[in-house]
C-alpha positions in Angstrom: -4.0 2.2 24.9 -6.0 0.3 22.5 -8.8 -1.6 23.8 -8.3 -5.5 23.8 -9.1 -6.4 20.0 -12.2 -8.5 19.6 -11.9 -12.0 19.1 -12.6 -13.1 15.5 -12.6 -16.1 13.3 -9.6 -16.2 11.1 -10.0 -16.1 7.1 -7.4 -17.3 4.6 -6.9 -15.3 1.6 -4.5 -16.7 -1.4 -4.9 -16.8 -5.1 -5.7 -20.2 -6.2 -3.0 -20.2 -8.8 -1.1 -23.3 -8.0 1.9 -21.0 -7.5 3.9 -22.2 -4.6 5.1 -18.6 -3.7 1.5 -17.2 -4.1 1.1 -14.1 -1.5 -1.2 -15.1 1.1 -2.9 -12.9 3.6 -4.9 -13.6 7.0 -7.8 -11.4 8.2 -8.9 -11.8 11.6 -7.7 -13.8 14.5 -4.5 -12.7 15.9 -3.4 -11.7 12.6 -2.4 -7.8 11.7 -5.1 -5.6 10.5 -4.8 -6.0 6.9 -4.5 -3.0 4.3 -6.7 -3.2 1.2 -8.0 -1.3 -1.7 -9.8 -1.5 -5.2 -8.6 -1.1 -8.8 -10.3 1.6 -10.8 -9.3 -0.2 -14.2 -11.4 -1.8 -16.4 -10.8 -5.5 -15.4 -11.4 -6.7 -19.1 -8.0 -4.9 -19.6 -5.8 -7.1 -17.8 -2.6 -5.3 -18.5 -3.7 -2.1 -17.4 -5.5 -3.6 -14.2 -1.9 -5.3 -13.2 -0.2 -2.1 -13.6 -2.4 -0.6 -11.0 -2.3 -3.7 -8.6 1.5 -3.8 -8.7 1.4 0.1 -7.9 -1.0 -0.6 -5.1 1.4 -3.3 -3.8 4.4 -1.1 -4.0 2.8 1.2 -1.8 1.8 -1.6 0.7 -1.5 -2.8 -0.1 -2.0 -6.2 0.9 -5.3 -7.2 -0.7 -6.7 -5.9 -3.8 -10.5 -5.9 -5.1 -11.7 -5.7 -8.6 -15.0 -5.4 -10.2 -16.6 -8.4 -12.4 -19.6 -7.0 -13.7 -19.6 -8.8 -17.0 -18.0 -11.5 -19.2 -15.2 -9.4 -20.4 -14.3 -8.5 -17.1 -14.5 -12.0 -16.3 -12.3 -13.1 -19.3 -9.5 -10.6 -17.9 -9.4 -12.3 -14.2 -7.4 -15.6 -15.1 -4.2 -13.5 -16.0 -4.8 -11.1 -13.3 -5.0 -13.6 -10.4 -1.9 -15.7 -11.9 0.3 -12.4 -12.0 -1.1 -10.4 -9.2 1.5 -10.0 -6.3 -1.4 -9.8 -3.7 -4.6 -11.6 -3.2 -7.4 -10.6 -5.6 -11.1 -10.2 -4.4 -13.6 -10.5 -7.3 -16.5 -8.0 -6.6 -19.9 -9.5 -7.7 -23.4 -8.2 -7.2 -26.3 -9.8 -9.1 -25.0 -12.4 -11.4 -24.0 -15.7 -10.3 -22.4 -16.5 -13.5 -19.8 -13.9 -12.9 -19.2 -15.3 -9.4 -18.6 -18.8 -10.8 -16.2 -17.4 -13.6 -14.4 -15.6 -10.8 -14.0 -18.8 -8.5 -12.9 -20.8 -11.7 -10.3 -18.1 -12.1 -8.6 -18.7 -8.5 -9.6 -15.6 -6.9 -8.7 -15.5 -3.4 -12.0 -14.0 -1.9 -15.6 -13.1 -3.3 -17.5 -9.9 -2.4 -20.8 -11.3 -2.7 -24.3 -10.7 -1.0 -25.9 -14.2 -1.9 -29.3 -12.7 -1.3 -29.1 -10.4 -4.3 -28.8 -13.6 -6.4 -32.6 -14.3 -5.6 -32.6 -17.6 -7.0 -31.7 -20.4 -4.4 -30.4 -22.6 -6.8 -28.0 -20.5 -8.6 -27.1 -19.2 -4.9 -26.1 -22.8 -3.8 -24.1 -23.6 -7.0 -21.9 -20.5 -6.0 -21.4 -21.1 -2.5 -20.6 -24.8 -3.1 -18.0 -23.7 -5.6 -16.6 -21.5 -3.2 -16.5 -23.9 -0.3 -14.8 -26.3 -2.7 -12.0 -24.1 -3.5 -11.5 -22.7 -0.1 -12.9 -19.2 -1.0 -14.2 -17.0 1.5 -17.1 -14.6 0.9 -17.5 -10.6 2.1 -20.6 -9.6 2.8 -20.9 -5.9 2.1 -23.9 -3.8 2.8 -24.1 -0.1 2.4 -26.5 2.3 3.5 -27.6 2.6 0.0 -28.3 -1.4 -0.4 -30.6 -2.1 2.3 -32.9 -4.8 2.0 -36.3 -2.9 0.8 -38.5 -4.1 3.6 -35.6 -3.2 6.6 -35.4 0.3 4.8 -39.1 0.7 5.2 -39.5 -0.5 8.5 -36.1 0.7 10.1 -35.2 3.5 7.8 -31.5 4.4 6.8 -30.2 3.3 10.1 -27.2 1.2 11.6 -29.8 -1.4 12.7 -31.0 -1.6 9.1 -27.5 -2.2 7.9 -26.8 -4.7 10.4 -30.2 -6.7 9.9 -29.7 -6.6 6.1 -26.1 -7.9 6.7 -27.1 -10.8 8.7 -29.8 -12.1 6.5 -26.9 -12.7 4.0 -24.8 -14.2 6.5 -27.6 -16.8 7.4 -28.0 -17.7 4.0 -24.3 -18.8 3.9 -24.6 -20.7 7.3 -27.6 -22.4 6.0 -25.3 -23.7 3.3 -22.4 -24.4 5.5 -20.3 -21.6 4.3 -18.6 -19.9 7.5 -15.5 -18.4 6.1 -17.1 -14.9 6.2 -16.0 -11.5 6.5 -18.8 -8.3 7.1 -18.6 -5.0 6.1 -21.1 -2.1 6.9 -20.5 1.0 5.4 -22.1 4.4 5.5 -20.8 7.8 4.2 -21.6 9.3 7.6 -18.9 8.5 10.3 -21.5 8.1 13.1 -23.6 5.8 11.4 -20.8 3.7 10.3 -19.6 3.4 13.8 -22.8 2.6 15.5 -23.3 -0.1 12.9 -20.0 -1.8 13.5 -20.6 -1.5 17.3 -23.9 -3.2 17.1 -22.9 -5.9 14.2 -20.2 -6.8 17.1 -22.9 -7.3 19.8 -25.1 -9.2 17.6 -22.1 -11.5 16.5 -21.0 -12.0 20.3 -24.7 -12.9 20.9 -24.8 -15.3 18.1 -21.3 -16.9 19.0 -20.1 -16.0 15.5 -17.2 -14.1 15.6 -17.0 -13.1 11.8 -14.2 -11.0 11.0 -15.0 -7.2 9.9 -13.9 -5.4 7.3 -13.9 -1.4 7.8 -14.7 1.5 5.8 -16.3 4.9 5.3 -18.1 4.4 1.8 -18.0 7.3 -0.3 -15.9 9.1 1.8 -15.3 12.0 -0.6 -12.2 13.7 -2.2 -8.6 13.1 -1.1 -8.8 15.9 1.8 -12.3 15.3 3.3 -12.4 11.5 2.7 -8.9 11.2 4.5 -10.5 13.1 7.5 -13.7 11.1 7.7 -12.1 7.5 7.1 -9.5 8.3 9.8 -12.0 9.6 12.6 -14.4 6.7 11.8 -11.8 4.0 11.2 -9.5 5.2 14.1 -12.5 5.2 16.8 -13.6 1.8 15.8 -9.7 0.5 15.5 -9.3 2.0 19.1 -12.0 0.1 20.5 -10.6 -3.1 19.1 -13.1 -3.5 16.5 -11.8 -4.3 12.9 -9.8 -6.9 10.8 -8.9 -5.4 7.6 -9.6 -1.8 6.5 -10.0 0.2 3.0 -9.9 4.1 3.1 -12.1 4.6 0.0 -11.3 8.0 -1.8 -12.4 9.7 -5.0 -8.9 9.8 -6.1 -6.2 7.4 -7.4 -6.6 4.4 -5.2 -2.7 4.3 -4.8 -3.5 7.4 -2.7 -5.8 5.2 -0.3 -2.8 2.9 1.0 -0.7 5.6 2.8 -3.8 6.7 4.3 -4.5 3.4 5.7 -1.1 2.7 7.1 -1.0 5.9 8.8 -4.1 5.4 10.5 -2.7 2.0 11.8 0.7 3.3 12.5 -0.9 6.2 14.4 -2.7 3.6 16.8 0.4 1.4 17.3 -1.3 -1.5 15.3 1.2 -1.9 12.5 4.5 -0.6 11.6 5.9 -0.1 8.0 7.9 2.7 6.5 9.1 6.1 8.5 6.7 7.8 10.7 7.8 11.5 10.4 6.8 14.0 13.1 7.2 17.8 11.9 6.7 20.9 13.7 3.8 23.3 12.3 6.4 26.2 11.7 6.5 29.4 13.6 8.4 32.7 13.4 11.5 31.1 14.9 11.7 28.8 11.7 14.9 29.5 9.9 14.1 27.0 7.3 11.3 25.8 5.2 9.7 22.9 7.4 7.5 22.1 4.4 10.4 21.7 1.9 12.5 19.9 4.6 10.0 17.4 5.3 8.9 16.7 1.8 12.8 16.2 1.1 12.5 13.6 4.0 9.6 12.1 2.5 11.1 11.5 -0.8 14.0 9.7 1.3 11.6 7.6 2.9 9.9 6.3 -0.2 12.9 4.3 -0.5 12.8 2.3 2.6 10.5 0.1 4.5 11.9 0.3 7.9 9.7 1.9 10.5 12.2 4.7 11.3 11.1 7.8 13.3 12.2 10.9 11.9 11.5 14.2 13.6 11.9 17.3 11.2 12.2 20.7 12.9 12.6 24.3 11.8 15.2 25.1 14.3 17.3 24.1 17.3 14.6 25.2 20.2 12.5 22.0 19.9 15.1 19.6 17.7 16.9 18.0 20.7 13.7 17.3 22.8 11.7 16.1 19.8 14.6 14.0 18.7 14.7 11.9 22.0 11.5 10.4 20.8 12.6 9.8 17.4 15.5 7.7 15.9 16.9 10.5 14.0 16.0 14.2 14.1 17.2 17.1 11.7 16.6 20.7 12.5 17.4 23.4 9.9 19.1 26.7 10.4 20.3 29.5 8.2 22.5 27.8 5.5 23.0 24.7 8.0 21.2 22.2 9.8 21.8 19.8 12.8 21.2 16.1 12.9 20.4 14.2 16.4 20.4 10.6 17.1 18.1 9.7 20.1 18.2 13.5 21.1 22.0 13.7 21.1 23.5 16.0 18.5 25.4 13.8 15.6 26.6 17.2 14.0 26.2 20.4 12.2 26.2 20.1 8.4 26.1 22.8 5.5 22.6 23.1 3.9 24.0 21.4 0.7 25.2 18.4 2.5 22.3 18.2 5.3 20.1 15.5 3.3 23.0 13.3 2.5 24.3 13.1 6.1 20.6 12.7 7.1 20.4 9.6 4.8 23.6 8.2 6.2 22.4 8.4 9.5 19.0 6.7 8.6 20.8 4.1 7.1 22.9 3.6 10.3 19.8 3.3 12.3 18.2 0.9 10.1 21.2 -1.4 10.2 21.8 -1.2 13.9 18.0 -1.0 15.0 15.7 -2.8 12.1 18.1 -5.0 10.4 15.6 -7.0 8.8 14.6 -3.9 6.7 18.3 -3.3 5.9 17.6 -3.5 2.1 16.3 -0.4 0.3 13.1 -0.9 -1.7 
């Protein structure tokens, strides 16, 4: 059972476009853990960036971050913010002018460490502008971006990350801005977990329960990055820590989103799309479980309902596994069986099996998940 989720101050995200139907997302409070990612396109190319944002949104990404490193990126922001189907976060580092441009463009949130601006008047100008437009700020400290003095005294440790982040938080608090989200990322799983645990304790002590953005930075390529992120984020989410997540992969960002959802679904924190269980196959299998599973995945992409599907290679485990799923399919020589909650629906020739499975899935959706009745 998931431990009681930590109490956190909710933060509201919505692009400031004036559009009544602009998508909004809450981070923290009693709201579901939000899924986010970051574009890899040149933000100056608004069309390419929007193309990627729409692809991310189609996969279930709820918040998208874009880099704003220079004036050309800033120039592309207004069109992106106006047309984006999800809230846009502007990633700012040292230049306060880029932060002001992002605020003017109407972004939903800034990713900004105010201490990095290194000029109090400029920092104040940015923070006051963000406050005036109701724009939250995420403090993001990575193991590679520690305050130099803390790096010297505390080393590359979880404690150094936490203290670095709290310095930035204090600046915002002194300027009256408390719509804050905090992230503490390292490429090492244990260091990241220790940092978030420590930050949770420190925020409790300060009575400032800011929302936490989870991630393992520089997690790696698709396979290793998925494993590291799943372990690190899974530990923290199981402990009730975390309000929004990003799986950072050295891959197409669209690959990140299904991993986020898989982590959340495996912990029972969110429901979206099919949950497919499949046997690891063995000598009893009379059909390619891999091919059958991939065929079911292809069907799954057409629906958003949280249907549980069991894919089995033979009839030995088919009925039992199907009892724990909405629909089960078990392959055989030239034919296959379909089950509904463990009960046999029918046996079908291999050529008709997937069509029969799709029909049974649609019946399940209509009966059990009527709010998801329309395909994508």
